[in-house]
mmCIF file of the C-alpha atoms, coordinates in Angstrom:
data_MODEL
# 
_entry.id   MODEL 
# 
loop_
_atom_site.group_PDB 
_atom_site.id 
_atom_site.type_symbol 
_atom_site.label_atom_id 
_atom_site.label_alt_id 
_atom_site.label_comp_id 
_atom_site.label_asym_id 
_atom_site.label_entity_id 
_atom_site.label_seq_id 
_atom_site.pdbx_PDB_ins_code 
_atom_site.Cartn_x 
_atom_site.Cartn_y 
_atom_site.Cartn_z 
_atom_site.occupancy 
_atom_site.B_iso_or_equiv 
_atom_site.pdbx_formal_charge 
_atom_site.auth_seq_id 
_atom_site.auth_comp_id 
_atom_site.auth_asym_id 
_atom_site.auth_atom_id 
_atom_site.pdbx_PDB_model_num 
ATOM 1  C CA . MET A 1 1  ? 0.000   0.000  0.000   1.00 0.00 ? 1  MET A CA 1 
ATOM 2  C CA . PRO A 1 2  ? 1.776   3.207  -1.156  1.00 0.00 ? 2  PRO A CA 1 
ATOM 3  C CA . THR A 1 3  ? 2.020   6.232  1.096   1.00 0.00 ? 3  THR A CA 1 
ATOM 4  C CA . ILE A 1 4  ? 1.533   9.644  -0.501  1.00 0.00 ? 4  ILE A CA 1 
ATOM 5  C CA . LEU A 1 5  ? 3.085   12.570 1.397   1.00 0.00 ? 5  LEU A CA 1 
ATOM 6  C CA . ALA A 1 6  ? 1.707   16.089 1.470   1.00 0.00 ? 6  ALA A CA 1 
ATOM 7  C CA . ASP A 1 7  ? 4.098   19.059 1.339   1.00 0.00 ? 7  ASP A CA 1 
ATOM 8  C CA . ASN A 1 8  ? 2.135   21.145 3.857   1.00 0.00 ? 8  ASN A CA 1 
ATOM 9  C CA . ALA A 1 9  ? -1.352  21.525 5.371   1.00 0.00 ? 9  ALA A CA 1 
ATOM 10 C CA . ASP A 1 10 ? -2.798  23.250 2.292   1.00 0.00 ? 10 ASP A CA 1 
ATOM 11 C CA . HIS A 1 11 ? -1.431  20.539 0.036   1.00 0.00 ? 11 HIS A CA 1 
ATOM 12 C CA . ALA A 1 12 ? -2.801  17.876 2.396   1.00 0.00 ? 12 ALA A CA 1 
ATOM 13 C CA . ALA A 1 13 ? -6.308  19.305 2.064   1.00 0.00 ? 13 ALA A CA 1 
ATOM 14 C CA . GLN A 1 14 ? -6.073  19.391 -1.742  1.00 0.00 ? 14 GLN A CA 1 
ATOM 15 C CA . LEU A 1 15 ? -4.572  15.917 -1.861  1.00 0.00 ? 15 LEU A CA 1 
ATOM 16 C CA . ALA A 1 16 ? -7.238  14.500 0.463   1.00 0.00 ? 16 ALA A CA 1 
ATOM 17 C CA . LYS A 1 17 ? -10.010 15.867 -1.762  1.00 0.00 ? 17 LYS A CA 1 
ATOM 18 C CA . LEU A 1 18 ? -8.364  14.487 -4.896  1.00 0.00 ? 18 LEU A CA 1 
ATOM 19 C CA . LEU A 1 19 ? -7.798  11.067 -3.334  1.00 0.00 ? 19 LEU A CA 1 
ATOM 20 C CA . LEU A 1 20 ? -11.347 10.832 -2.004  1.00 0.00 ? 20 LEU A CA 1 
ATOM 21 C CA . ASP A 1 21 ? -12.791 11.921 -5.357  1.00 0.00 ? 21 ASP A CA 1 
ATOM 22 C CA . GLU A 1 22 ? -10.800 9.206  -7.164  1.00 0.00 ? 22 GLU A CA 1 
ATOM 23 C CA . ALA A 1 23 ? -11.246 6.417  -4.589  1.00 0.00 ? 23 ALA A CA 1 
ATOM 24 C CA . ASP A 1 24 ? -13.794 3.660  -5.168  1.00 0.00 ? 24 ASP A CA 1 
ATOM 25 C CA . ASP A 1 25 ? -14.443 3.664  -1.427  1.00 0.00 ? 25 ASP A CA 1 
ATOM 26 C CA . PRO A 1 26 ? -13.542 6.524  0.956   1.00 0.00 ? 26 PRO A CA 1 
ATOM 27 C CA . ALA A 1 27 ? -12.291 3.886  3.426   1.00 0.00 ? 27 ALA A CA 1 
ATOM 28 C CA . ASP A 1 28 ? -9.450  3.191  0.968   1.00 0.00 ? 28 ASP A CA 1 
ATOM 29 C CA . VAL A 1 29 ? -7.857  6.538  1.897   1.00 0.00 ? 29 VAL A CA 1 
ATOM 30 C CA . LYS A 1 30 ? -6.176  6.260  5.285   1.00 0.00 ? 30 LYS A CA 1 
ATOM 31 C CA . THR A 1 31 ? -4.604  9.293  6.943   1.00 0.00 ? 31 THR A CA 1 
ATOM 32 C CA . VAL A 1 32 ? -1.147  8.842  8.446   1.00 0.00 ? 32 VAL A CA 1 
ATOM 33 C CA . THR A 1 33 ? -0.100  11.408 11.045  1.00 0.00 ? 33 THR A CA 1 
ATOM 34 C CA . SER A 1 34 ? 2.887   9.696  12.650  1.00 0.00 ? 34 SER A CA 1 
ATOM 35 C CA . GLY A 1 35 ? 5.497   11.707 10.717  1.00 0.00 ? 35 GLY A CA 1 
ATOM 36 C CA . SER A 1 36 ? 6.261   15.382 10.496  1.00 0.00 ? 36 SER A CA 1 
ATOM 37 C CA . THR A 1 37 ? 3.791   15.840 7.625   1.00 0.00 ? 37 THR A CA 1 
ATOM 38 C CA . ILE A 1 38 ? 0.376   14.446 6.823   1.00 0.00 ? 38 ILE A CA 1 
ATOM 39 C CA . ALA A 1 39 ? 0.378   11.434 4.516   1.00 0.00 ? 39 ALA A CA 1 
ATOM 40 C CA . PHE A 1 40 ? -2.165  9.068  3.021   1.00 0.00 ? 40 PHE A CA 1 
ATOM 41 C CA . ASP A 1 41 ? -1.990  5.286  2.627   1.00 0.00 ? 41 ASP A CA 1 
ATOM 42 C CA . VAL A 1 42 ? -3.871  4.230  -0.488  1.00 0.00 ? 42 VAL A CA 1 
ATOM 43 C CA . PRO A 1 43 ? -4.277  1.045  -2.561  1.00 0.00 ? 43 PRO A CA 1 
ATOM 44 C CA . ASP A 1 44 ? -1.918  0.514  -5.502  1.00 0.00 ? 44 ASP A CA 1 
ATOM 45 C CA . SER A 1 45 ? -4.677  1.152  -8.041  1.00 0.00 ? 45 SER A CA 1 
ATOM 46 C CA . LEU A 1 46 ? -5.502  4.546  -6.521  1.00 0.00 ? 46 LEU A CA 1 
ATOM 47 C CA . ALA A 1 47 ? -1.831  5.537  -6.380  1.00 0.00 ? 47 ALA A CA 1 
ATOM 48 C CA . GLU A 1 48 ? -1.495  4.667  -10.083 1.00 0.00 ? 48 GLU A CA 1 
ATOM 49 C CA . ALA A 1 49 ? -4.607  6.679  -10.972 1.00 0.00 ? 49 ALA A CA 1 
ATOM 50 C CA . ILE A 1 50 ? -3.340  9.726  -9.057  1.00 0.00 ? 50 ILE A CA 1 
ATOM 51 C CA . THR A 1 51 ? 0.092   9.424  -10.683 1.00 0.00 ? 51 THR A CA 1 
ATOM 52 C CA . LYS A 1 52 ? -1.508  9.483  -14.134 1.00 0.00 ? 52 LYS A CA 1 
ATOM 53 C CA . LEU A 1 53 ? -3.523  12.571 -13.201 1.00 0.00 ? 53 LEU A CA 1 
ATOM 54 C CA . ALA A 1 54 ? -0.395  14.315 -11.955 1.00 0.00 ? 54 ALA A CA 1 
ATOM 55 C CA . GLU A 1 55 ? 1.704   13.642 -15.051 1.00 0.00 ? 55 GLU A CA 1 
ATOM 56 C CA . PRO A 1 56 ? 2.117   16.736 -17.184 1.00 0.00 ? 56 PRO A CA 1 
ATOM 57 C CA . LYS A 1 57 ? 0.288   16.645 -20.473 1.00 0.00 ? 57 LYS A CA 1 
ATOM 58 C CA . LYS A 1 58 ? 2.637   16.367 -23.409 1.00 0.00 ? 58 LYS A CA 1 
ATOM 59 C CA . ALA A 1 59 ? 2.140   18.977 -26.079 1.00 0.00 ? 59 ALA A CA 1 
ATOM 60 C CA . PRO A 1 60 ? 1.736   17.577 -29.568 1.00 0.00 ? 60 PRO A CA 1 
ATOM 61 C CA . ALA A 1 61 ? 4.983   17.491 -31.482 1.00 0.00 ? 61 ALA A CA 1 
ATOM 62 C CA . LYS A 1 62 ? 5.450   20.487 -33.721 1.00 0.00 ? 62 LYS A CA 1 
ATOM 63 C CA . LYS A 1 63 ? 6.015   19.809 -37.365 1.00 0.00 ? 63 LYS A CA 1 
ATOM 64 C CA . ALA A 1 64 ? 9.165   21.295 -38.777 1.00 0.00 ? 64 ALA A CA 1 
ATOM 65 C CA . ALA A 1 65 ? 8.555   24.190 -41.123 1.00 0.00 ? 65 ALA A CA 1 
ATOM 66 C CA . PRO A 1 66 ? 9.305   23.316 -44.736 1.00 0.00 ? 66 PRO A CA 1 
ATOM 67 C CA . LYS A 1 67 ? 12.649  24.558 -45.920 1.00 0.00 ? 67 LYS A CA 1 
ATOM 68 C CA . ALA A 1 68 ? 12.672  27.245 -48.573 1.00 0.00 ? 68 ALA A CA 1 
ATOM 69 C CA . PRO A 1 69 ? 14.100  26.092 -51.878 1.00 0.00 ? 69 PRO A CA 1 
ATOM 70 C CA . ALA A 1 70 ? 17.675  27.108 -52.487 1.00 0.00 ? 70 ALA A CA 1 
ATOM 71 C CA . LYS A 1 71 ? 18.116  30.153 -54.689 1.00 0.00 ? 71 LYS A CA 1 
ATOM 72 C CA . THR A 1 72 ? 19.928  29.575 -57.912 1.00 0.00 ? 72 THR A CA 1 
ATOM 73 C CA . GLU A 1 73 ? 21.797  32.159 -59.844 1.00 0.00 ? 73 GLU A CA 1 
ATOM 74 C CA . GLY A 1 74 ? 21.162  32.165 -63.450 1.00 0.00 ? 74 GLY A CA 1 
# 
């Protein structure tokens, strides 16, 4: 069961909402307060889902501009 750490109290609140919104069952999100920051124990499937949500979206690859034809002297 992965543990997801919050950076601070504000982040913990945002993270808790996100985890609970994505969880199949709210009981799957367990709060851990034994460390210096708030953390959440979640099932593997929920951790994977959250990781996918957190990954930055990749911008579509830009096509290279066509090269201008070489000038010929004539």
